[in-house]
N, C-alpha and C positions, 0 to 999 in steps of 0.2 A: 504493500500500500504506500509506504513511504517513498519507494522508488518511483512509482507512478506519479505521485505528486511532484517529486523533484523534476521529472521529465517535463511535466506540464509547465512548471515554473521556468525551466530553461527555455522551452519553446516560446513562452510569452515574452521573456526577456529578449530572445533573438528576434521575435517579430517586432517589438517596440524599437529596438536598436536599428534594425534594417529599415523600418518605416521612417524613422527619424533621419537616417542617413540619406534616404531617397529624397526626402523633403529638403534637406540641406543642399544636396546636389542641385535641386531645382532652383535654388536661389542664384545660381551662377548667372543666368540670363538677366535677372533683375539687377544684380550689382553691375554687370557690364553696361546695361542700358542707362543706369543712373550715372555711371562714370562718363559715358559718352555725352549724356545730356548736360551734365553739370561741370565737367572739367575740359571738354573738347579734346580729350586725349585720343590719339589714333590707336588702331587695333594692335599693331605690332608692339608699341610701347606698353600698352596696358597688359598684354599677354606676357611681356618680358618682366614687368613688375610683379605680376602674379606669381611667376615661377621663381623670381628672385626671393620673394618672401616665403615661398613653400620649400625652397631648396634646403635650408638648414635642417628642417624636420627629416627630410629623406636622407640627408648625409648622416645624421645621428642614428637613424634607424638602420641604415646600411652598415655602419661601423659596429653597432651593437649586435646585429644579426651575425655578421661575419666572425666576430670574436666569441660570441656565446655558443654558436653551433659549429660542429665540425662538418663542414659542407664539402662535397666533392669539387674538384677542379672543373671549371667550365671550359669545354673545348672551343677551339677557334671558330668553328662553324656555328656553334651555339651562341657565341658572343656576337657574331654577325647577325643572327636572327633576332637576338634580344635588342640590338641596336636598331635594326630595321623596324621592328615592331614598336619601339619607343618613338621613333621618328614618325611613323604612320599614326600611332594611337594618340600621342600627346602633343607632338609638334604640329604636323600638318592639319590634323583634325581640329585642334584648338585654334590654329590660325584661320582656317576656313570659317569656323564658328564665329570667332570674334569679328571677322570682316563682314560676315553675313548679318550679324546683329546690328550693324550700323544702318541697315536698310529694311529689315523686317521686324515685326513685333516679337516680343519675348514668347508669347503664346504660340505663334506659328513656328518659331524656331524650335521649340521643344517638340512640337508635333512632327515636323519633318525629321528632326534628329532621332525621333523615336522609331524611325523605320529601320534602324540598324539591326534589330534582331532578325527581321525578314531578309535583309541583305546577307547576314551571316548564314542563314539557311540556304540561300541561293548560291553563295560561294562554296559552301560545303557540297552542295549538289553538283556544281560545275567542276570543282577541282578534286574532290575526294569521292565523287560518284555515289554519294549517299542518296537514298531514295526519299521521295516526298510522300508523306502519308496524306490521306484525304483531309484530315484536320489541318495539316500544314497548308495545303492548297487553299482551303476555306479561309485560314488565317491571313494568307497573303492577299487574297481578294478583298477581305474586310479592311485590312490596314491601308491598302492603296486606295480603296474607295473612300475610306475615311479621310485620308490626306487630300484627295481630290475635292471632296465636299468642303472641308475646312478651308482649303486653298481658294476655292471659288468664292466663299464668303469673305475671305481676307482681301481678295482682289477688289471687292466692292468698296472696301474701306481705304485701300492704298493705291487706287488707280492714279493718283496724282504724283506718286513717288516714282521718279524715272529709273531708280536703281532697284526697284522691287524684285524684278526677275533675276537680276544679278545677285542680289542678296539671297534669294531663294536657292539659286544654283550653288552658292557657297555653302549653305547649310546642308544641301543635298550631298555635296562632295565630302563634307564633314562626316555625315552618316556613313558614306561608303568607306572612307579611310578608317573610321573607327570600327566598322564591321570586319575589315581585314585584320585589324589589331585583335579583335575578339577571337577570331578563328585561329590566328597565330598563337594567341595566349593559351588557348585550349591545348595546343600541342606542346608549347614550351614549358608550361608550369610543371609538367610531368618530368621534364629533363632538368630543370633548373631549380624548381621550388617556387611556390606562389609568392611569398614575401620577398624573397631574393629577386625573383623576376621583376616584380612590380618596382622595387627600388632601383634596380639598374636600368630598367626601361625608362623610368622617370628621369634619371640622371642623363641618359643619352638624349632624351627629348629636350631637357633643359639646355644641354650643350648646343643642340640645334637651334633652339630659340635665341640663345645669346649670340651665336654666330650670325644669325639673320639680323638681329638688332644692330650689332657692331658694324656690319657691312652695309646697312641701309639707313641707319639713323645716327644722329649726333646727340650724345647724352647731354650736351650743353644746352640743347634746345628744349629739354623737358622742363616744364614749369611745375615744380614740386609744390603742391598745395596740400593743406590738411585734408581736404576732401579726396584728392587723388591718393594720398597715403592710406586713408581709411578704407577706401573702396578696394585698393590693391591688397591690403592686409585681409580684408573680409573675403575677397576672392580666394586668397591663398589658404586661409584657415577654415572659414565656415563652409565654403563651396568646393574645397579641394581636399585638404589634408584630413580634416575631421571626418567628413562623410566616407572617405576612402577606407579609413580604419573601421568605421561603423558598419559599412557594407561587408568588409572582410570578417568582422566579428559575427555578423548575422549569418554569413555563409557557413561558418563553423558550427553555429547553433542549430540552424534550421535547414541548411542545404542551399546550393546555388540555384536550383530550379524554383524553390519557394521565394528566394530573394528576387529572382528575375520577375516573378509575378507581382511581388509587392512593389517593385520599382515602377510598375505601371501607374502608380499614383503621380509620377513625375509631371506629365503634361497638365493634369488637373491642378496640381499644386502651383505650377508656373502660371497658368491662366488666371487663377484666383489671386495670386500675388501681384501679377501684372495689372489686374483690374484695380485693386485697392491701393497699390503703391505707385504704379506708373500711369494709372488712369486709362488703361487700354480697355476698350469696350468688349463685352462678352456678347456674341451674337449666336443665334440658334444654330446656324450651319456649323459654326465652330464647335459647339457642344456636341452636335450629332456626329461630326467627324472625329472628335476626340473619343467619344464612346465606341465608335467602330474600331479605331486604332487600338484602344485598350483591350477590347474583346479579342482582337486579332493577336495581340502580343501575349495575352493570357493563354490562348489556344496554342501558340508556339511553345510557351513554357510548359504546358501540360503535355504536349506531344513529345517534347524533349525528355520529360520525366518518364514517360511511358517507354521510351526506347533505351533507358539506362539499364 
């Protein structure tokens, strides 16, 4: 009896932590939009500042992990794949995301970005010849239909924005590059280890971001204000470091498939925050599209669970 109760408590804790982590992750678009609106900072500079503030956390974690655990040596080919996945997953996808957020609403950004689970399914189908179940096909249809409906509704609000389609394309590229990262992560964590892989991938991504900044920007041109400092710090801690550990903790407690389903709260959380904080309107087509996307992602998660 005691054991059963303990398991229930652990599951509840895992659920709460994972749910909180997903909500914290959803604040990223809000902080980015606030920073753009109130500081006039550009995407590359804001992304660089975000990673600059997050970097010390990941360095400390990497040093601690490497000293505490006796880990096997990483082969040269695996180093290559870790670096490539870091560049795809954190550097390019984040860059595309930040650029896109300059031109589309936070709610639409989260919806388009939420296509990444379906892209991951399609990549696995194309490269690893995995079969698609009927529920996965239904999920794909629902998610793309949902995005189409929400996008049509957003177009009615943003027709005056000349860069609306460009911003949408950037978010779309973000979802694609991040899905490649997810697929590669599924293969690499078995060879390198989850925490170790995440740490090194983040470090490689940060190096890529810093090189991009150094070669394209002048640090002397950055106007460091209190608002820019606060938004950069919030992006690094509240929207990056903290939720990454919360999601990892949730995976340990309730499993990755359950966490994947729980994170479906992300688009709804972003839309609600965007409405109350940024003043973005909530329209019926957006909510219908959001519901279809969430149902599709849940079907993808359940289908994955059934194939384990």
